N, C-alpha and C positions, 0 to 999 in steps of 0.2 A: 504493499499499501505506500503513495506517497508518502513525504514527509508532513505534507502540507492537504488539508481534507478539502477541497472544495465544496461551496454548500450554496445549495439553490434555496431559497426562502419562497413556500408555497403559502399565498397569504399576502396581504399589506397592511395588515391594520396594527395598532396600538402595542401585543405585543410582537409582533413582526419586528417592528422599531427596536422595540427593545433586544431584541434577539441581534439584532444588525450591530447597535451599540454597543452587544458585550463582548460578540465575537470577536471584537480589537483588541480585547484582552488574555488572547488565546493564542500562542505561538505559533499551535499546530490546527489553526483552522483557519478561513475565510468567507465570507461571504462572497460567492460567483455570482449569483445570477441573484432573479425575481420575477416570480412569475403573478399577475391576477389576471383575471378575466377581461378586465379593465384595461388597457396599455397605456395609458394615459395614466393609471395609478400607478401602474410597475414603474414608468419610468420619470414618474413623480419620486418615490419612494430609492429607485437607484441612484438620483440626482442626489438627493438628500444623504445618502449612505455612502456615496462614492463605490458604487457595486457596476462591475465591467458591464453586465449583461443584465437587458430587462425582455419577459416575452408575455405574451396577449393571451397564452393559453397553459392550461397542467400539462397537456397532451406532447406541445412544443417543446416544453421543456424535458419533459420527462426522455425524450429523442434526443438531448442534447449530452457530446462529450465536453460539455465548459465546467458540467459537475459529476462530482463522487457521489452526494450525498445529497438529500434534503431536509430542511425541518418545516413541517407542515404545521400551520396554527390556521387553518379554518374552522367552520364551523363542526361543532363532534358529527353531525350526521354525516360528513364526508369523510371523515379520518381514513373510514376502511377500504372506500374505492379509492380513496389518491393513491393511498400508501402503497397497495397492490399496482397501482398505475404503475409508479416507481420504479416496483421492485422486480416489477414483470421488464424493465428496464435496466435492471439490476442497479442502479442507484440505493444505497444505505437509504434508512429512515429512520428519522430522530421525529418522534408525532406529539406533539401537546395531549396533556394529560384533559379527559380520560380519554386514551388511545382510540377507543371505541363504546359503541354504545353500551354493547350487552358482550355476553363469553361468546356467543356462538360467531359476530362480527370477530373478534380477536382470534377464537380459531383458525379463519380465513386465514388470517393476516398472517399468521404463523408458518402457516401451512407454506403460503407466499413466498415467505423468509427463506424458508430450508428449503424451497425446490428452485429459486434464485441463488440461493449461499451469500444472502447478502443479512444486514445489520437491521433487526429492528428493536427500536427502544422507546420506550414511553417518556416524555422530557416532565417528568416530574420531579423540578427542580430543588426543590426542599429535601428532597433524601440524597442530594448530594452536598449541601452546605455544610462546611467545618461544622458547626455547630452541632447539627442531625448525627454529624460522624462520632462527634466527640458522647452523646447520648448513647447512642447505641453500645458504643465502648465501654462506658459506665454500665450499662444494660448488663451487657452479657458478664462483665469481671463477676457479678452478683454481689458487689459489695453491699447492694442497697436490698438483698434480697428479693422474695418474692414481690410483685407485683400485687395491689388490692387495686384499685380502680385508674381508670383515666381520665381525665375530663379536656376534652378539644372543643373548640367553636371557632366559626367565621363568618362572620356576616356582614354586610353590606346595606348602604342602606337606597334601593333601587327604586323604590316604590314613588310612581309621580312625579319623576324627574324626565320626563319623556321616555328613560331608558325600557317603561315596561310597554314599547310599541317595538322594541326591539329585538335581537338575536335570545337574550337569553331569557324572553317570558312564549318564544314562537314553539312550540312543542314542535314543529315539522322538520327544525333546527337544532332538536334535543336540547330544548331548553331546561331552565327550571336551576334551585339551588344546589339539589343533588349531585349532578353532575359537573356545577363549573365549581363551587363551592366544598360541597360535602365530600367529593375526593380528594380534600387536601386530608382532613380529619380520618379515613375511611384506610387511605396509601402509608397515614403517620403510625396507624396500630398496629400494621405491620413489622414498621420499624420498631416497635415497645416491645412484642410477644410473639413468641412463635407458635403461643398454644393454638391446636385448633377451638374452635367458635363452637360453645354449647348452644347458643339461643340468640335470636335477634327478633327486639321487637323495636315496632318505629313507630313514630305519627308525625303526621303531614298537613299543613295549610295547603290547598288545591286552589289554582288560579280559575278564571274564565276560559284562561287559553290552553288549559290543562298540563299547566305545568305548575310544580310546585314551588309556593315563596318560602316556604318554612319547613326544614325537617328535622325529628328528637330523633337520633338514636339510641336502645340501649343494647349492648353487648356483653355477654355472658361467656369467657372462655371455660374451658374444660377443668381448669384447674379452680375455678369459681372467682377469676380474678374478672372486670366488668370495663367497661369501660362509654361515656355517655358522647356520643358526637354530636353536634348542631350546626345546620348550617341554615342561614337565611338571607333574603331581601328586604327583609322589614325594616329593619335595623343595623346599625354598625356594633356586632360583635365580637369582642378583641380582648376579649380577659384573657390572660395568661393562661398558657396549658397546663395544668397541675398532671403530675406522675407521681402515687402515692404509692410508695414501698412498705414491705415488712418493717426495712433500717435506715427511712428517709422518706426525702421527696427532690423531684425536681419541679423546677418551675420554670415554664420558656418564655418571655414576651414575645407574642405575635408569634407562634411555633413554627406556622407556615412559613415564613419569611424571618425568622430568627436570628440577631446577630448578640442576642443575650439569654445564658440561662443562669440559674441556681439552681446547684446540688446540694442539697443539705448546708444549706445557709452559703455556701462559698461562691461569688458571683465570677462568671468566666464569659468577657467578649470576644466575638468572633467578627470583626468588620467584614463587610460584603468587598467581594473585589467589583467593581463596575456596580451593575444592578443586581447581582446574585447570579445571573447567569452561566459566567466565565466556568464555572465548576462543572454543570452536567455537559457542555459544549465541552471540555478539555476531557473528559470521562470520556464518553463517546468516542472521540479521536482517537485516544489512546488506545480504548477498545479495537478499531479498528485495526492500528498501527502494531499491535503485539499481533494481529490473525485472525483473532476472536469476531463470531458471530453472535454474540451474547454479551454483557454487560454482567459484571458480577455484583453489580449492588440491582438495579433495575432488571432483574432475571424477565423470564418469562413467565417464570411459576408468581413472582412478585403480584406480577402484573395482572396475572388468570386471577389472583385469589382478591388481589383490590376488586375487580372487574366483579366476580362472583359474589361482591358482598356487595357491592351497589345492586346486583340483579337482585338478590333478596330482600334489601330494604323496597327496591321499585315493586317486589310482588307486595310485602307489606302493605303498603301507602297506595298501591292502585295505579301506579303510574307507568303508563303504556302509550309508546309514542306512534301517532299514524302510519311511520313507515316501517314499523315492526313486523 
């Protein structure tokens, strides 16, 4: 694999802008191209970020020899189709979370990755942050003993701001607080415990468009440890994440983008590089340079478990998308 991984960015929204800014902090990767269904938007993005190539269709970029990999940051309902498109043209795929709407979609993506011998990785950037790695290290050391309970919440005040007419509230685009925000606490509990799940209880407020505006989930694991996971579009919800153990606690400021953690009263600071994305970009690039087709942190199994939990929660709250 080349020393520099040339990325094509699929989509030109705000998160794509963040990726284009943060990739400049990574020695082993470069944004070489951008694609949008609107060529004018692609060209504007290209000029803003100093990217060499712009494409007016994803199909055109998938056939290009100017890129080695893609970062997909389009609405969730397009992830499977677009990932498979690029993998069929032998492009490696870093796809925004949730990588798929359901586990059936994800298995199709994994099958394509294996058939085409390319790397497929979910862009769950939180899992690659230095503070997240530190927390995992402390938990696995067993110094705090067994987990008793975890509380993780993530909410934004999205109602009545015009956004309720946009992607987040559109069931055809797989909107809703669970898939947009709840994916963070769901994925994070897999960082906290390896215990199988015994039971899941969930309740949600559903909106007129068919999506959930708030979801509260209670998980019980086989060892009787538990977790409460909250996502919301109704209000800002940013209480620190609290992990309670037999021998102490871990308190995480803004767990999904944390730069500060308190472990049994001792404070650790881990400032972001850029806006926090360089860690996952570097991990993806290094995985390729090592000749591997699966990342050791965001393994296919980790992603699969996360999506299976989301599927179980959606079943509990009755959230089904029209295209499923």
